[in-house]
N, C-alpha and C positions, 0 to 999 in steps of 0.2 A: 180276613184282614193281616197285611203287615205289621207291624210291631212299630211303632215311630225310635226314631233317632235323634238324638239331639241335633237343631240347629247350627251350622257352622262346627266341627270339633273344636276340641280346649286351642288350637294355637289358632282359628280364627276369631273366636269369643275372647280371647284374651289381645288380639291384637286390637278391636274394636273396643275393650275400653280402655288401653294404653290411648287409642288415637283420642279417644273421648276425655281424659285427663289432658292429653295437647291442646284439645282445644278452652279448655279453661283459664279462664283472665286471672293475673297474676295476682289480683287480692282476693280472690275467692281465699277461704281457710288454709291456711300456712300447713298446718298439720293434715293439712288429707294431701299434698304436694311434696311430702320429705318422700325421698326415694324409696323408704322400708314402706310405706303406706303407700306408693305408684304401684312397688310390689304387690302388697296384698290386694288390693283392689284389681289387678291384673291378676294374681290367683283364684281370686272367688268370681270371676269370670264363668267358671267351671262346676262351680259350686252345686246349682240345682242341676245338672247334671249327673252329679256323685251320688246325690239324692235315689237316681232314677234306679241305679245298682242295685240298691236293697230289695232282699226277697218278702220285705214289711206291705203287706196288700192295703194298710190303711195309707201309708205311706205314699204306694204307689197310685190309690187312687184320688190324693189330695191333690199330687204335685204333677202326673202324669198331663192332664188339662192345661194346667197351666201354661203352657209350653206351645199352643196352638188355636191355631180358632180356624173352623171349614169354613170360610163364607159363603161360599157357593154352594152349601148346606140350607141356608137361612130361609128359601122360596119354599122347600118343602114345608117348612114351620110356621108360612105367610109370614117373614119378618123381614123387614126391611130396619137395614145398617142403620138407618140416621133416626130410628124410632129403639131400638134398642134400651133398654133401661142401665142406669150409671150403676146398679147392684148386682152381682154375681150372682144371687140366689132367686133374684126375681126374675134375670133372664133363666136360671135351671127349672125354675118351674113353669115359663113360657114355653119350652124345650117339652115337658112332661106333659104339661094341656093340650098340645097338639098331635102327640103318642096316644093320646087318651080318645082324643078327638076320631083321627082318623091312623087308625092302627095299620089299616091298606097301604100306605105312603110309605111303610116303614117297612124293613124286613126285619122276621122275628131273630132277636139272641141268642144265641146258644149260652147257656149259662155256661157250657163249660172253656169257652173261651172267651169268660167275660168273668175273670178271676175280681179283676183291679173294679166291676160295678161302672166302666165308663162310657162303654159301645153305645149308649144312649146321651150320649155328650158329645157338642161338636166345637169342645174346646173354650178356652175362659182365657187367653193370652191379652187383651185389650183391658180384661179386668185385673189383672195381674199385677199390669202397667202402672194403672190408674191407683193400683192398692201398692203397691214399692213404690210411688211415690209421694204419697201421702204417709207412711211411715216413713222417708226419708226427709221430708217436713215437718213429721212431728220430733226425729230427732236434733235437728236442727234449734226447733222450738224451745226444747229442754236443754239443749246446750246452754243456750244464751240463759235463760235461767240460771243455770246453776255456773255459768262465769258472772254473775250477778253476787249469784249467794251459798255457791256449793264450795266443795272442799277438793283440791287439786285431785286428789284421789277418783272424784265424782265427775270432775272435767275432763279425765282422761278416758273414764272408762266411754261416756257421753263421747267421745270423739273418734274412740275405738268402734262404737254401735253404728256412728256415721261411714266410718270405712267401711265396713262392714255393708251398708246394707246401699251403698254407692258400688260395692261388688256385685252384690247378689241381684239388685235390679239391672245392673249391666247384663246379666245371660239375656236375660226375656227381652229389652229391647235388641238386642243381639238375633234372637231369633225371630223376632218380628221382621228383621231387615231380608232372611231370606224366605224367596215368596213362598217355596215349598209348605211352612207353616203357618200359612194365610188358605189353605185348598183344599178339595177331597183327593186331588190327586198327588197327592204328598210321595207318594211310593212309586211312580208312574201313572200315567193315563188310565183314567177309569172310564168305563161308560161308552159309549158313543164316540169314536174317535176318527171323523172322516177325514183328518191331516194325519194322520198314521205316527203320532209323536208317541215317543219310545214309554213301553207299558214295563221295562226293565224294572224292578222293585231295588234294583243296587242302586236307579240313578238317586235317591235322596242321597245316598251317602256320599257318592262323588262329588257333589256339589257343597258337598257339606265340611269335608277333608280333603280328599282326594285330589279333585284342582287344583287347593290350595300347597298343597303336597309337592305336589307336579311342577308347578312354577314355582318351589320355592318361597312364597309370600312371606315379605318383612313386614314389619310396623315401621321402618324408615324409607320402605316403597313407596307409603303412601302419605306418609309423614307431611310432604307437600303442597299436597292439595288440600289439607286442613283446614277450616274458618274458625276463627273464633266462635263460642260458641256465645250462643244470644238467650233472651227470656221466651217463651212463646207465648202468644198472644191468648190467656185465657181469657174462656168464655163465662162473663159474672153475670147469676141470676140471683132473685130473691133467697130462694132459700138452699142455692151452692154458689155462693160469691167468686169460688176461685175453680172450678170444676172441670178438670184435667181428661176428663172419658173420652168428651166429642173430639178432642182434640189427637189424641190417642186412639179413637177410632176412625176416625178418617187419614190418619197416617196411615197406618193397619190396610185402608182400605189402597191407598197410593201403592203398596206393594203386592198385595193381592192382585193388582193390574198386571204384575210383572210375572204372572204365572206363563203364560202363552208365550209372550218374547221367550224367556227362560226355552222353556221345550221349543222354539222356535231355534233356537240357538245348536240346541243337541242335535236336532232333526239336520241342520246344517253343516252340522260335525265344527263347528266350532268350541266346542268344549270336549273333543274328544280327546282318551284319555293316549290316544297315539298322535305320533309326528308332532309337526311343530305349533306353540302356543298360538293359538289365534288371536290379533288382539280385540275381536267385538266380543269374544269369551272373557278375556281378560279384562277389558273394561267393565264390564258387566256386574262380573265378580267382584271388583275391587270396588265399583260405583255402588252395589248394593252394604255393600260392609261400611262404607263411606257413611251411608245415609244412617246407618245405625248407630254410627261413631256420634253423629253428628244430634240426631235425635236423643241420645243421652245424654251427651254435653250438654244440650238446652236445656233438659229436664232436670239434670244436676243444678244445674246455676238457678232454675226458677223455684225446684222448690227451696233453695237455700237464699233467693230473696223475698220471695215470699213467706216465709217461717216467721211468724210472727213471736215475741215471747211466751213462753208456758203459765199463761200467770194463776193456777191453781199451783204449781209447782214454784211458782216463785212464792206467793203467801204461806205456803210450809217451810218453806227455807226462812221469811220474816219470822215467822213464827218461833222456829229454830233457834236462831239466832237469839228472837226475846227471851226463851228459857235458859238457853247457854248463857247470855248476862245477867241473868238471873240467878245464874245458878253459880255463876261465878263470885258476882256480890253478894249472896247468902256463907260462901265459903270466907271469902274476903272475911266478913264482918265474925263469922263464928272464928275466924282465926286471930281475931283481936279481943274477943273475950275470952278465949283462952287464955291470954296470956294475963 
């Protein structure tokens, strides 16, 4: 099995985060829109891929599957996308259950080629995005509490946490917009190939970065096509009033439907590294990057708008203020007695 590469090289991920920033409304928290914050968010677009360069297997085990989901493997496990659980470990348990019940369906895993212990997984990308959204929402929640009763240092730290979460989250949304991160055909077509699609394992790397570098793509080239970010329509239920997972999953499935069109473009030499740049290929690649940027901006705005004040933290800050006031009063009274 070919090792997985990043979806969009750093340049592509950086562009997606920058375009998402450009989509934000003018009333979005100003601290995240300063030149320094914009550069930080853009830089962090590459952070999860930097984690992949480590030799530490525990990090490879936890981080690697976050970057993809092979949707077309679900039938082997008798699973339907619409019925997948919102919790990643429940999903992992379903995979293990199917492998235990039907070992004949799955090729044996060579332990010498599975040092990371990820070969029995098909990826957690939609769960990663869902969890990152929740982390961002949490950060906005505790910022609200700190703005009411925290110190200037606490507020500044919370703001930096939001900037960090925005940037890292952008990487995985960008991954999802690259169709090869949603399929078992991630490094060339595998299995039956009646349409003679490429089986070249370098195809993934070409789409991620080779093509972008060939055409010299810049953020400014796509900026005029960015629409204003808007809240996503959350699906409410009694147990989960703001469940983002079905929305993320449906969006991932939309990107997965672009896998074969991408291979068709390659077969038609519309993505070739030779000759003139075909408009069909350019429109496809830039269109997917724009999809990633728009989804990212929408999720940022939704997390911001739906973040309630962290009540627990608010209560603790109120208690701290009372204690500080009491301590100050006692010191004043003690000073008077001393006189």
